[in-house]
Every structure is written in structure tokens, then in C-alpha cells.
ZABALUM-670777 format. One record per residue (C-alpha): x, y, z; residue in three letters. Coordinates in steps of 0.05 Angstrom, whole numbers, padded with zeros to 5 digits, always signed. Example, Ala and Ser with C-alpha at 12.3 -4.5 7.8 and 13.67 -1.06 7.14 Angstrom:
! residues 2
+00246-00090+00156ala/+00273-00021+00143ser/
! end
This chain:
! residues 304
+00490-03608+00906unk/+00455-03657+00951unk/+00491-03678+01014unk/+00491-03752+00994unk/+00526-03736+00928unk/+00592-03722+00962unk/+00599-03755+01029unk/+00675-03754+01027unk/+00675-03679+01013unk/+00627-03668+01071unk/+00674-03706+01117unk/+00733-03666+01092unk/+00696-03601+01105unk/+00679-03624+01175unk/+00749-03648+01190unk/+00778-03582+01166unk/+00731-03540+01209unk/+00746-03583+01269unk/+00821-03578+01259unk/+00819-03503+01251unk/+00774-03495+01312unk/+00825-03533+01353unk/+00880-03485+01330unk/+00842-03422+01350unk/+00865-03384+01412unk/+00802-03371+01454unk/+00833-03309+01485unk/+00847-03278+01417unk/+00776-03295+01395unk/+00748-03256+01454unk/+00736-03312+01504unk/+00780-03301+01566unk/+00791-03356+01615unk/+00724-03367+01652unk/+00750-03420+01699unk/+00716-03477+01661unk/+00759-03536+01644unk/+00773-03542+01570unk/+00772-03615+01550unk/+00801-03600+01482unk/+00846-03544+01456unk/+00819-03485+01418unk/+00748-03459+01414unk/+00688-03497+01440unk/+00633-03511+01390unk/+00586-03463+01425unk/+00638-03408+01421unk/+00647-03418+01347unk/+00572-03418+01338unk/+00567-03353+01377unk/+00621-03319+01336unk/+00591-03342+01269unk/+00519-03328+01291unk/+00495-03399+01277unk/+00466-03453+01321unk/+00510-03502+01359unk/+00471-03559+01325unk/+00490-03531+01257unk/+00564-03531+01276unk/+00557-03602+01300unk/+00525-03624+01235unk/+00579-03590+01194unk/+00636-03621+01234unk/+00604-03690+01232unk/+00597-03686+01156unk/+00521-03690+01159unk/+00511-03628+01115unk/+00548-03591+01061unk/+00495-03540+01047unk/+00528-03476+01070unk/+00513-03407+01044unk/+00569-03359+01026unk/+00552-03311+01083unk/+00555-03368+01134unk/+00621-03392+01106unk/+00649-03322+01110unk/+00625-03317+01182unk/+00658-03384+01199unk/+00722-03363+01165unk/+00723-03297+01204unk/+00709-03333+01269unk/+00765-03383+01257unk/+00812-03327+01235unk/+00829-03364+01171unk/+00887-03342+01128unk/+00871-03327+01054unk/+00894-03396+01031unk/+00852-03430+01085unk/+00791-03387+01067unk/+00798-03406+00994unk/+00804-03479+01013unk/+00741-03475+01056unk/+00701-03446+00998unk/+00728-03501+00952unk/+00707-03555+01001unk/+00637-03526+01006unk/+00631-03522+00930unk/+00622-03447+00931unk/+00677-03429+00883unk/+00665-03441+00808unk/+00697-03504+00781unk/+00728-03517+00713unk/+00701-03588+00709unk/+00735-03652+00728unk/+00810-03647+00722unk/+00840-03696+00674unk/+00885-03746+00709unk/+00954-03761+00682unk/+01008-03714+00657unk/+00992-03655+00613unk/+01036-03636+00555unk/+01086-03578+00558unk/+01081-03529+00500unk/+01143-03530+00455unk/+01154-03455+00465unk/+01154-03465+00540unk/+01207-03519+00533unk/+01247-03472+00489unk/+01242-03418+00544unk/+01269-03468+00595unk/+01330-03482+00551unk/+01345-03408+00543unk/+01346-03398+00619unk/+01417-03425+00624unk/+01435-03385+00686unk/+01370-03399+00723unk/+01347-03468+00748unk/+01276-03475+00724unk/+01220-03527+00722unk/+01151-03534+00692unk/+01105-03565+00744unk/+01035-03591+00744unk/+00993-03563+00800unk/+01001-03630+00835unk/+01076-03617+00836unk/+01091-03666+00780unk/+01155-03646+00744unk/+01136-03640+00670unk/+01200-03607+00644unk/+01265-03580+00669unk/+01330-03548+00645unk/+01402-03569+00657unk/+01410-03519+00713unk/+01351-03549+00752unk/+01380-03618+00742unk/+01446-03594+00771unk/+01412-03562+00831unk/+01360-03614+00849unk/+01367-03683+00816unk/+01371-03718+00749unk/+01297-03721+00735unk/+01309-03758+00670unk/+01338-03817+00708unk/+01272-03825+00746unk/+01210-03862+00721unk/+01158-03810+00700unk/+01111-03831+00756unk/+01164-03813+00808unk/+01179-03743+00781unk/+01140-03707+00835unk/+01172-03657+00883unk/+01128-03677+00942unk/+01141-03751+00932unk/+01216-03739+00925unk/+01217-03695+00988unk/+01190-03752+01030unk/+01215-03815+00997unk/+01281-03800+00963unk/+01338-03797+01014unk/+01385-03756+00970unk/+01331-03706+00952unk/+01310-03702+01025unk/+01382-03688+01046unk/+01384-03626+01001unk/+01340-03587+01049unk/+01375-03549+01106unk/+01308-03549+01142unk/+01273-03612+01118unk/+01214-03610+01167unk/+01195-03540+01145unk/+01200-03559+01071unk/+01161-03623+01082unk/+01105-03588+01119unk/+01099-03538+01062unk/+01093-03598+01015unk/+01037-03627+01057unk/+00999-03561+01058unk/+01007-03554+00982unk/+00982-03624+00970unk/+00922-03612+01016unk/+00903-03551+00975unk/+00910-03590+00910unk/+00865-03647+00934unk/+00812-03596+00950unk/+00817-03563+00882unk/+00815-03629+00843unk/+00771-03678+00882unk/+00759-03720+00819unk/+00833-03728+00801unk/+00859-03795+00827unk/+00932-03775+00824unk/+00935-03730+00886unk/+00893-03780+00925unk/+00939-03836+00905unk/+01000-03796+00928unk/+00967-03782+00995unk/+00954-03856+01003unk/+01025-03876+00986unk/+01057-03824+01031unk/+01009-03840+01088unk/+01031-03913+01086unk/+01105-03900+01078unk/+01121-03839+01121unk/+01097-03828+01193unk/+01113-03754+01191unk/+01068-03745+01131unk/+01011-03781+01167unk/+01018-03735+01227unk/+01021-03671+01187unk/+00966-03691+01139unk/+00919-03698+01198unk/+00933-03625+01216unk/+00894-03600+01155unk/+00942-03543+01140unk/+00935-03512+01070unk/+00975-03464+01027unk/+00974-03440+00956unk/+01032-03417+00911unk/+01073-03360+00938unk/+01142-03330+00934unk/+01190-03361+00984unk/+01263-03376+00998unk/+01296-03442+01014unk/+01365-03462+01037unk/+01396-03524+01006unk/+01457-03564+01027unk/+01484-03582+00959unk/+01537-03637+00953unk/+01578-03595+00904unk/+01573-03523+00931unk/+01549-03532+01002unk/+01498-03484+01032unk/+01460-03443+00981unk/+01398-03400+00993unk/+01352-03387+00934unk/+01288-03348+00921unk/+01234-03390+00889unk/+01184-03355+00844unk/+01124-03387+00809unk/+01092-03362+00745unk/+01026-03386+00716unk/+01022-03410+00644unk/+00963-03376+00611unk/+00954-03428+00557unk/+00958-03486+00607unk/+00923-03465+00672unk/+00945-03529+00708unk/+01019-03515+00697unk/+01067-03464+00725unk/+01139-03445+00714unk/+01184-03446+00775unk/+01250-03407+00776unk/+01306-03410+00828unk/+01348-03347+00835unk/+01400-03320+00884unk/+01408-03249+00910unk/+01458-03215+00864unk/+01528-03211+00893unk/+01512-03257+00951unk/+01552-03320+00970unk/+01493-03360+00943unk/+01498-03324+00876unk/+01572-03343+00873unk/+01556-03415+00892unk/+01501-03419+00839unk/+01548-03393+00786unk/+01600-03445+00806unk/+01548-03500+00804unk/+01525-03482+00735unk/+01596-03479+00708unk/+01610-03547+00741unk/+01547-03576+00708unk/+01569-03550+00641unk/+01638-03582+00649unk/+01673-03515+00657unk/+01705-03529+00725unk/+01771-03565+00730unk/+01781-03622+00779unk/+01809-03593+00844unk/+01780-03523+00834unk/+01763-03489+00900unk/+01689-03487+00915unk/+01658-03419+00931unk/+01656-03399+01004unk/+01707-03453+01025unk/+01750-03413+01072unk/+01791-03475+01088unk/+01810-03484+01015unk/+01762-03542+01003unk/+01764-03564+00931unk/+01716-03600+00886unk/+01734-03673+00881unk/+01762-03675+00952unk/+01696-03682+00990unk/
! end
């Protein structure tokens, strides 16, 4: 691919390299303090060039977006020098057009297979969603609605977990550690924009959040990336209070752009008890005034 065919991708590659270089610890990279004043944090360009066995001029051209022609060995050397994590390394290869692509990603919402919807409905004891890779919520079960929000009450264009995390006050209040959750959202969106440069939806979301949320603007400039992984989150639910859940993601073989997300609690834990109470409440099986789980003071539903 000629450099002039993708100027924005070249700039993104340069910005990412520059951001990761600034995060590198010179001491850990083998450059102890030599007494020279460092005008910027992280590695100097000449230090990165030395570690990656390339010229300083080549590093300058990469960071200034003046070239995107990078061989796989050079990219691997740069990734090693910058001590990139696996997700960051994959993102670097995507930006440089090294990884094979599946063609331009279709914008808009993809359809959920009927059997997958049926699976959601049978998961009565497990909150579950079907998400597009851009974190659009395509389908959900009653348990997920009880845990997170009434997705059906939202316009389809607003059913996006990242958008809700930043712009919906009630959804934002669900997180016990909102800054951590929000940063994870930013890193996920950064990975998605690299994977689907021709899809206007992620770019439009970045534009909207950049205008409307100063924290997003700051964190987006940090160029952090992450892919799907198993994690846990603690929520502050208005019905059951604090609840910690494991979040697992499963790919959908017939729809590569979709994945199934399930929220589960450790068996026998207070969160497991709280989740069970929440699901009974959502199904109408909890009487008004029933004690909520873990309420040592005798707190009761309907008295909050």
C-alpha cells in the first residue's frame, strides 16, 4: 500500500509509536541515567532506534506519519524495544497493515441469529448480551436488563456500552470504579478503530465522546489498547447494592463480528446471593419490604 493511500493510518501509527515511546522506562530498557537532561518522558528517539536496529531518521519518519512501509521484522523489533503487551503488538501490526484483513467492515448493526437469541432466553440465571465488536448491544436477556439497564427503552443508536458508560448518568453510577471501567472502554474502542478503519460507526463514536466528555479526550490521547479478555467488575446496583461479577466473552463462529457476554458470580459468595435476589426481583418473585441480601442493618427493598 502506498503511503499516500492512507495518510490518516500513517498518522495513527506515528502517534501510537510516539505515545508508547513516552511510556517506556529508560532504565528498564537498558539506558541508565547518563546525566543528560530528558526534555520529554520515556525513551529518546535515538534510544528507540538503537534498540530496534534502525536509523534515527527512520524513527522520525514513522512518528511523523511520513511512511507506513514497515517490514514485519522491523515492526517486531520496534514492539520488542517498546516492550509492547500482546494487545498493543497486535494493534501495531494492524496499523501497519501487516495482519490479513477481511475486507471493509459493513457499517450498521448486524443481525443476531435466531438460535443465539433463543440461547439468551434460556440463560435465565445469567445476565447475558450479544455485542458487536464495537460494543453495540444487539440482544440481551431479562437478567441483563435487570443488572444493567432497560436497553429496549433506548433508541437503537444509543445501545452501546461505551457510549452509555460515558454519557448516561445512571449507567455510569453502576460502576464502583468508574475511571477504571471508562479507561477500559477507551482502550477497547481504540483497538476497534484500528481493526475497522473503514467503518464510520467507531469513528463517529470517538468524535461524539471527544466533544462531550473531557476525560475521554484525555484518555483517548494516551493511545492505550486492549482486546477481549476475562475480567471482573464491581457494580453498585440500586436494588442489591455492591455486587462483583466475572465477565466472560465468547466468540460467535457464524458471526465473527459478534460475541456473547455473560456475567456470573462466584458460587456461594455474597455477590451470588445478591444476583439471585436481583433475578427474583426482576421476575416479580420478591415481595415489597423483603430484606435485600447482605443488609446487616435490615435494609429492605422499597425502603431505599
